[in-house]
N, CA, C and O of each residue as an XYZ file, in Angstrom:
488
protein
N     105.153    103.613     81.200
C     106.168    103.565     82.721
C     107.319    103.658     83.005
O     107.776    102.524     83.153
N     108.237    104.605     83.206
C     109.211    104.536     83.290
C     109.744    103.084     83.531
O     109.275    102.090     84.086
N     110.760    103.333     82.973
C     111.912    102.258     84.087
C     112.401    102.302     84.659
O     113.335    102.902     84.127
N     112.952    101.941     86.594
C     113.301    102.210     87.309
C     114.898    101.994     87.558
O     115.545    100.948     87.594
N     115.116    102.718     87.643
C     116.549    103.054     88.245
C     117.153    101.727     88.964
O     116.381    101.128     89.712
N     118.847    101.074     88.752
C     118.665     99.691     90.540
C     119.568    100.776     90.926
O     120.231    100.179     91.774
N     119.821    101.398     90.904
C     120.778    102.612     92.197
C     119.604    103.284     93.140
O     119.779    103.759     94.262
N     117.997    103.187     92.194
C     117.511    104.028     93.434
C     117.618    103.345     95.133
O     118.014    102.266     95.572
N     117.046    104.593     95.768
C     116.687    104.560     96.948
C     116.626    102.561     97.597
O     117.166    101.695     98.285
N     115.680    102.854     96.816
C     114.030    101.927     97.011
C     114.719    100.431     97.229
O     114.569     99.658     98.175
N     115.652    100.265     95.841
C     115.716     98.867     95.191
C     117.266     98.499     96.584
O     117.694     97.501     97.164
N     117.505     99.539     96.559
C     118.793     98.945     97.683
C     118.587     99.336     98.715
O     119.650     99.497     99.315
N     117.781     99.582     99.262
C     116.704     99.238    100.933
C     116.127     97.715    100.638
O     116.674     96.632    100.847
N     115.134     97.947    100.209
C     114.758     96.312     99.647
C     115.728     94.772     99.126
O     115.325     93.610     99.076
N     117.164     95.361     98.779
C     117.971     94.223     98.455
C     119.132     94.062     99.750
O     119.838     93.058     99.840
N     119.219     95.401    100.888
C     119.491     94.900    101.631
C     118.408     94.008    102.578
O     118.928     93.090    103.211
N     117.322     94.147    102.692
C     116.608     93.763    103.566
C     116.851     92.002    102.812
O     117.580     91.197    103.392
N     116.260     91.703    101.738
C     116.398     91.366    101.371
C     117.275     89.579    101.647
O     117.070     88.579    100.960
N     118.149     89.687    102.749
C     118.617     88.594    103.153
C     118.530     88.921    104.815
O     118.728     89.974    105.421
N     118.098     87.388    105.359
C     117.418     87.550    105.927
C     118.404     87.506    107.493
O     117.653     87.447    108.466
N     120.192     87.528    107.936
C     121.156     87.680    108.108
C     121.512     89.434    109.110
O     122.203     89.860    110.035
N     120.235     90.013    107.866
C     120.655     91.443    108.205
C     119.270     92.316    107.928
O     119.058     93.400    107.385
N     118.360     91.235    108.617
C     116.961     91.237    108.983
C     116.991     91.336    110.691
O     116.504     92.090    111.533
N     117.937     90.006    110.692
C     117.802     89.744    112.301
C     119.773     90.896    112.756
O     120.202     91.370    113.809
N     119.984     90.885    112.226
C     120.847     92.585    112.558
C     119.832     93.859    112.857
O     120.278     94.619    113.716
N     118.917     94.123    112.461
C     118.074     94.889    112.280
C     117.345     95.035    113.845
O     117.096     96.032    114.523
N     117.176     93.912    114.030
C     116.172     93.058    114.254
C     116.642     93.763    116.926
O     115.978     94.174    117.877
N     118.442     93.304    116.556
C     119.477     93.219    117.905
C     118.990     95.180    117.558
O     118.399     95.899    118.364
N     119.405     95.531    116.362
C     119.720     97.384    116.266
C     118.887     97.727    117.012
O     119.229     98.564    117.848
N     117.332     97.187    117.026
C     116.201     97.715    117.816
C     116.309     98.354    118.624
O     116.129     99.569    118.703
N     116.758     97.316    119.664
C     117.067     97.120    121.224
C     118.069     98.324    121.471
O     117.691     99.303    122.114
N     119.616     98.220    120.846
C     120.596     99.138    121.222
C     120.950     99.227    120.439
O     120.820     98.325    119.612
N     122.042    101.037    119.988
C     122.884    100.508    119.245
C     124.918     99.794    119.774
O     125.881     99.861    120.538
N     124.476     99.367    118.923
C     125.239     98.290    119.118
C     126.934     98.562    117.681
O     127.107     99.355    116.756
N     128.114     96.969    118.496
C     129.510     97.839    118.148
C     129.366     96.297    116.702
O     128.424     95.566    116.398
N     130.833     96.405    116.168
C     130.520     95.077    115.682
C     130.656     93.768    116.180
O     130.142     92.674    115.946
N     131.539     94.238    116.968
C     132.432     92.632    117.953
C     130.682     92.348    118.942
O     130.915     91.202    119.326
N     130.106     92.477    119.171
C     128.873     92.755    120.042
C     128.608     92.199    118.936
O     129.486     91.431    118.544
N     127.106     92.383    117.852
C     126.875     92.551    116.969
C     127.428     90.789    116.959
O     126.870     90.012    117.734
N     128.656     90.232    115.931
C     129.318     89.195    115.731
C     129.368     87.901    116.811
O     129.349     86.676    116.689
N     129.447     88.912    118.009
C     129.181     88.003    119.698
C     127.644     87.460    119.758
O     127.251     86.861    120.759
N     126.924     87.661    118.809
C     125.344     87.855    119.560
C     124.980     86.472    118.259
O     124.149     85.592    118.484
N     125.787     86.556    116.958
C     125.301     86.039    115.972
C     125.746     84.436    115.823
O     125.211     83.445    115.325
N     127.186     84.735    116.614
C     127.925     83.536    116.105
C     128.988     83.827    114.341
O     129.207     82.768    113.752
N     129.491     84.986    113.711
C     129.785     85.237    112.940
C     131.154     86.108    113.512
O     131.443     86.785    114.499
N     131.699     85.718    112.444
C     132.806     86.496    113.081
C     132.625     88.003    112.137
O     131.883     88.382    111.230
N     133.866     88.636    113.007
C     133.652     90.521    112.398
C     133.387     91.376    111.169
O     132.658     92.339    110.931
N     134.518     90.441    110.283
C     133.788     90.599    108.499
C     133.305     90.397    107.908
O     133.396     91.156    106.943
N     132.183     89.113    107.744
C     131.512     89.020    108.086
C     130.011     90.015    108.345
O     129.053     89.987    107.572
N     130.071     90.674    109.325
C     129.463     91.019    110.105
C     129.668     92.689    109.391
O     128.632     93.338    109.529
N     130.358     93.164    108.952
C     130.600     94.301    108.576
C     129.607     94.658    107.520
O     128.833     95.594    107.316
N     130.107     92.961    106.623
C     129.802     93.038    105.181
C     127.939     93.534    105.263
O     127.107     94.232    104.683
N     128.099     92.582    106.432
C     126.016     92.441    106.141
C     125.223     94.072    106.638
O     124.055     94.460    106.597
N     126.476     94.697    107.082
C     125.959     96.506    107.734
C     126.444     97.725    106.454
O     125.984     98.839    106.200
N     127.540     96.950    105.846
C     127.768     98.097    104.986
C     126.573     97.912    104.001
O     126.696     98.750    103.108
N     125.270     97.006    103.783
C     124.765     96.643    102.571
C     123.870     97.645    103.578
O     123.690     98.819    103.253
N     123.331     97.107    104.805
C     122.721     97.807    105.527
C     122.519     99.442    105.624
O     121.551    100.203    105.647
N     124.347     99.608    105.680
C     124.289    101.085    105.306
C     123.269    101.786    103.984
O     122.125    102.211    103.821
N     124.533    101.574    103.219
C     124.334    101.177    101.817
C     122.331    101.382    101.461
O     121.817    102.332    100.870
N     121.864    100.599    101.840
C     120.531    100.719    102.312
C     119.500    101.629    102.853
O     118.270    101.658    102.882
N     120.969    102.730    103.477
C     120.293    103.476    104.611
C     119.219    102.678    106.012
O     118.187    103.191    106.447
N     119.622    101.788    106.332
C     118.878    101.408    107.325
C     119.919    100.965    108.706
O     119.866    100.227    109.690
N     120.890    101.957    108.044
C     121.481    102.001    109.354
C     122.458    103.016    109.513
O     122.967    103.505    108.504
N     122.905    103.532    111.042
C     123.860    104.974    110.865
C     124.753    104.105    112.054
O     124.551    103.424    113.059
N     126.292    104.807    110.912
C     127.250    104.393    111.719
C     127.159    105.796    112.916
O     126.334    106.703    112.815
N     128.451    105.668    114.275
C     129.086    106.467    114.988
C     130.189    106.334    115.673
O     130.335    105.349    116.397
N     131.147    107.291    115.564
C     132.772    107.004    115.852
C     132.361    107.469    117.719
O     131.610    108.383    118.062
N     133.305    106.285    118.872
C     133.414    107.128    119.550
C     134.717    106.362    119.590
O     134.677    105.197    119.194
N     135.802    106.830    119.991
C     137.326    106.178    120.385
C     137.697    105.771    119.198
O     137.622    106.438    118.166
N     138.271    104.223    119.350
C     138.042    103.282    118.723
C     137.439    102.362    118.597
O     137.826    101.204    118.757
N     135.925    102.896    118.153
C     134.513    101.998    118.459
C     134.023    102.584    117.998
O     134.087    103.805    118.145
N     132.940    101.699    116.838
C     132.257    102.402    115.419
C     130.399    101.727    116.404
O     129.780    100.665    116.474
N     130.306    102.548    116.717
C     128.095    101.884    117.104
C     127.128    101.997    115.561
O     127.125    102.748    114.586
N     126.565    101.117    115.888
C     125.436    101.015    114.963
C     123.756    101.601    115.428
O     123.331    101.319    116.548
N     123.245    102.091    114.842
C     121.995    102.164    114.925
C     120.985    102.346    113.970
O     121.601    102.985    113.116
N     119.562    102.175    113.439
C     118.378    101.867    113.448
C     118.182    103.253    112.630
O     118.438    104.375    113.066
N     117.753    102.980    111.552
C     117.675    104.209    110.933
C     116.316    104.399    110.409
O     115.964    103.885    109.347
N     115.696    104.985    110.992
C     113.510    104.762    110.778
C     113.358    105.130    109.002
O     112.638    104.449    108.272
N     114.153    106.288    108.517
C     112.975    107.265    107.434
C     113.444    106.302    106.335
O     112.389    105.835    105.905
N     114.426    105.771    105.671
C     113.642    104.581    104.601
C     112.812    103.262    104.732
O     112.244    102.831    103.728
N     112.676    102.310    106.459
C     111.424    102.626    106.275
C     110.438    102.944    105.995
O     109.776    102.739    104.978
N     110.215    103.567    107.023
C     109.036    104.736    106.466
C     108.681    105.051    104.613
O     107.654    105.169    103.946
N     109.612    105.076    104.434
C     110.097    105.365    102.848
C     108.918    104.103    102.225
O     107.917    104.406    101.576
N     109.314    102.649    102.598
C     108.841    101.399    102.266
C     107.844    101.003    103.183
O     107.723     99.778    103.228
N     106.854    101.830    104.164
C     105.673    101.618    104.464
C     105.111    102.619    103.061
O     104.193    102.476    102.253
N     105.785    103.284    103.188
C     104.238    104.706    101.973
C     104.476    104.124    100.487
O     103.928    104.539     99.466
N     105.363    103.131    100.582
C     105.669    102.270     99.189
C     104.431    101.229     98.532
O     103.869    101.071     97.448
N     104.391    100.583    100.041
C     103.615     99.578     99.953
C     102.411     99.792    100.745
O     101.998     98.888    101.472
N     101.949    100.659    100.682
C     100.555    101.109    101.636
C      99.257    100.950    100.597
O      98.073    100.682    100.805
N     100.113    101.273     99.225
C      98.870    100.577     98.472
C      98.608     99.698     97.747
O      97.623     99.655     97.010
N      99.762     98.585     97.897
C      99.374     97.278     97.649
C      98.727     96.957     99.498
O      97.991     95.970     99.520
N      98.833     97.334    100.282
C      97.988     97.075    101.505
C      96.937     97.479    101.038
O      96.440     96.627    100.302
N      96.295     98.477    101.125
C      94.886     98.924    100.559
C      94.332     97.769     99.274
O      93.136     97.487     99.198
N      95.216     97.254     98.446
C      94.722     95.949     97.936
C      93.931     94.930     99.002
O      92.784     94.611     99.317
N      95.435     94.615     99.372
C      95.238     92.391     99.190
C      94.120     92.850    101.365
O      93.469     91.947    101.890
N      94.235     94.163    102.001
C      92.675     94.089    102.818
C      91.465     94.432    102.421
O      90.525     94.644    103.187
N      91.413     94.530    100.737
C      90.683     94.365    100.198
C      90.371     93.050    100.315
O      89.799     92.403    101.192
N      90.947     92.721     99.062
C      90.563     90.940     98.485
C      90.806     90.574    100.680
O      89.612     90.648    100.970
N      91.319     90.371    101.659
C      90.859     89.778    102.497
C      89.835     89.594    102.969
O      89.326     88.500    103.212
N      88.936     91.774    103.367
C      87.971     91.802    103.548
C      86.929     90.623    102.650
O      86.048     90.059    103.299
N      87.057     90.365    101.455
C      86.205     89.209    101.063
C      85.813     88.381    100.686
O      84.711     88.205    100.166
N      87.283     87.151    101.014
C      86.941     87.083    101.474
C      86.658     86.879    102.859
O      86.211     85.756    103.091
N      86.763     87.500    103.676
C      85.700     87.143    105.218
C      84.577     86.895    104.364
O      84.266     85.712    104.228
N      83.844     87.836    103.705
C      82.012     87.897    103.696
C      81.723     86.589    102.969
O      80.555     86.217    103.088
N      82.906     85.429    101.889
C      82.617     84.375    101.320
C      82.449     83.629    102.477
O      81.355     83.084    102.622
N      83.585     83.438    103.623
C      83.809     82.260    104.814
C      82.495     82.241    105.410
O      81.773     81.280    105.674
N      82.269     83.813    105.618
C      80.821     84.030    106.357
C      79.338     82.898    105.918
O      78.641     81.939    106.251
N      79.621     83.994    104.892
C      78.631     83.160    104.235
C      78.562     81.823    104.253
O      77.528     81.384    104.756
N      79.512     80.857    103.775
C      79.186     79.608    103.160
C      79.240     79.143    104.889
O      78.697     78.061    105.110
N      79.795     79.806    106.021
C      79.468     79.279    107.104
C      77.786     79.185    107.545
O      77.252     78.131    107.893
N      77.120     80.440    107.457
C      75.472     80.921    107.584
C      74.899     80.013    106.033
O      73.708     79.724    105.918
N      75.812     79.687    105.057
C      74.517     77.743    104.780
C      75.325     76.668    105.295
O      74.755     75.712    104.769
N      76.216     76.208    105.932
C      75.884     74.977    106.394
C      75.548     75.350    107.326
O      76.081     76.407    106.987
N      75.058     75.618    108.494
C      74.897     75.719    109.741
C      73.569     76.899    109.283
O      73.963     78.022    108.969
N      71.956     76.620    109.248
C      71.439     78.129    109.054
C      70.828     78.276    110.128
O      70.848     77.256    110.817
N      70.051     79.501    110.753
C      69.877     79.349    112.396
C      68.497     79.823    111.810
O      68.062     80.615    110.974
N      67.944     78.660    112.948
C      66.420     77.883    112.148
C      65.608     77.743    114.203
O      65.525     76.783    114.969
N      65.234     79.080    114.330
C      64.622     79.607    115.390
C      63.671     78.773    116.272
O      63.406     78.679    117.471
N      63.070     77.897    114.456
C      62.030     77.730    115.250
C      61.532     75.893    115.831
O      60.561     75.250    116.231
N      63.108     75.738    115.481
C      62.847     74.500    115.318
C      64.016     73.965    116.800
O      64.157     72.795    117.155
N      64.612     75.001    117.348
C      64.984     74.966    118.861
C      63.672     75.565    120.242
O      63.409     76.709    120.613
N      63.433     74.995    120.431
C      62.591     75.107    122.037
C      62.591     73.945    122.896
O      62.030     73.987    123.991
């Protein structure tokens, strides 16, 4: 299997999502587009810190930047998240099968612990 380049879009995306503060910023941007100042106030962070997080999110393709006058507005870009979902799909199928198998085993254990004895229930 060929080795992936560390600069692949998926690697930048996953790297951007690895930080919980960045995920919180994405959650805030789901509500509406916001400026760095609005985000900084919301997260009790200095504007330069929020700007650094936004730069990582932009590098991962997760946010767009729009300039209007002196302000820059940031919003979520859904495309890369769909790419991540597409990449995760084969793994999801793997775990769904495993969870289904676990459910079958647990159901069988419950039946073994509580056998249905209709004759004894009169």
